[in-house]
C-alpha positions as CSV (number, residue, x, y, z in Angstrom):
1,M,-26.3,11.9,-9.6
2,N,-23.2,13.5,-8.2
3,T,-20.1,11.3,-8.9
4,T,-17.6,13.7,-7.5
5,T,-15.4,12.1,-4.9
6,K,-14.7,14.2,-1.8
7,T,-11.0,14.2,-0.8
8,I,-9.1,15.1,2.3
9,H,-5.9,17.1,2.0
10,I,-3.2,16.2,4.5
11,D,0.0,18.2,4.9
12,I,3.1,16.6,6.4
13,E,6.2,18.3,7.6
14,I,9.6,16.8,7.1
15,P,12.7,18.4,8.5
16,E,14.8,19.5,5.6
17,K,17.9,17.7,7.0
18,L,16.0,14.5,7.1
19,F,14.5,14.9,3.7
20,F,17.9,15.5,2.1
21,S,19.2,12.3,3.7
22,L,16.6,10.4,1.6
23,G,18.4,11.5,-1.5
24,E,15.2,12.0,-3.5
25,D,14.1,14.8,-5.7
26,I,11.4,16.7,-3.9
27,S,8.9,16.5,-6.9
28,L,9.5,12.8,-7.2
29,F,9.0,12.3,-3.5
30,R,5.7,14.3,-3.6
31,G,4.5,11.9,-6.3
32,N,5.6,8.8,-4.4
33,I,4.5,9.6,-0.9
34,K,0.9,8.3,-1.5
35,L,2.5,5.2,-3.1
36,Y,4.6,4.6,0.0
37,A,1.6,5.1,2.3
38,A,-0.5,2.7,0.2
39,I,2.2,0.0,0.3
40,F,2.4,0.4,4.1
41,L,-1.4,0.3,4.5
42,F,-1.6,-2.9,2.4
43,Q,1.3,-4.5,4.2
44,S,-0.2,-3.8,7.6
45,H,-3.6,-5.2,6.5
46,K,-5.4,-1.8,6.8
47,L,-6.4,-1.8,3.1
48,S,-7.1,-4.5,0.5
49,L,-5.0,-4.8,-2.6
50,G,-7.7,-3.0,-4.7
51,K,-8.2,-0.2,-2.2
52,S,-4.4,0.3,-1.8
53,A,-4.0,0.6,-5.5
54,E,-6.9,3.1,-5.6
55,F,-5.4,5.1,-2.7
56,A,-2.1,5.3,-4.6
57,G,-3.9,6.2,-7.8
58,V,-2.4,3.3,-9.8
59,S,-3.8,0.2,-11.5
60,K,-3.9,-3.1,-9.6
61,D,-1.4,-4.6,-12.0
62,Y,1.1,-1.7,-11.4
63,F,0.6,-2.0,-7.6
64,L,1.2,-5.8,-7.8
65,D,4.4,-5.0,-9.7
66,L,5.5,-2.6,-6.9
67,L,4.8,-5.1,-4.2
68,N,6.9,-7.6,-6.1
69,Q,9.7,-5.1,-6.6
70,Y,9.7,-4.4,-2.8
71,K,9.4,-8.1,-2.1
72,I,6.2,-7.7,-0.2
73,P,4.0,-10.8,-0.1
74,I,0.6,-10.5,-1.7
75,I,-0.8,-13.3,0.5
76,D,0.4,-13.0,4.1
77,Y,-1.1,-15.8,6.2
78,S,0.0,-16.2,9.8
79,K,0.7,-19.8,10.8
80,E,-2.6,-19.9,12.7
81,D,-4.6,-18.6,9.8
82,L,-3.0,-21.1,7.4
83,D,-3.6,-24.0,9.8
84,E,-7.3,-23.0,10.1
85,E,-7.6,-22.8,6.3
86,L,-6.0,-26.2,5.9
87,L,-8.4,-27.7,8.4
88,R,-11.4,-26.2,6.6
89,L,-10.2,-27.6,3.3
90,Q,-9.7,-31.1,4.8
91,E,-13.3,-31.0,6.1
92,C,-14.6,-30.4,2.5
């Protein structure tokens, strides 16, 4: 059985002037770009917690710590979703 995971390579271009305004070391930024993307994908409900951690190449625990560090809620219910969930619980 072939357990090799296929990957897609994506290049991004960042204007040098803009990059330097970030104040990050280029090698550190390269390492963090997937992490930044994974956090955004999780926050925008595109990927689950587990899939976001996998995308970033970190453990779930580490990813949870990062979310906490950036003050990103792990559970993000809208008022409507929460109301529906509460109604369901009251019916039980």
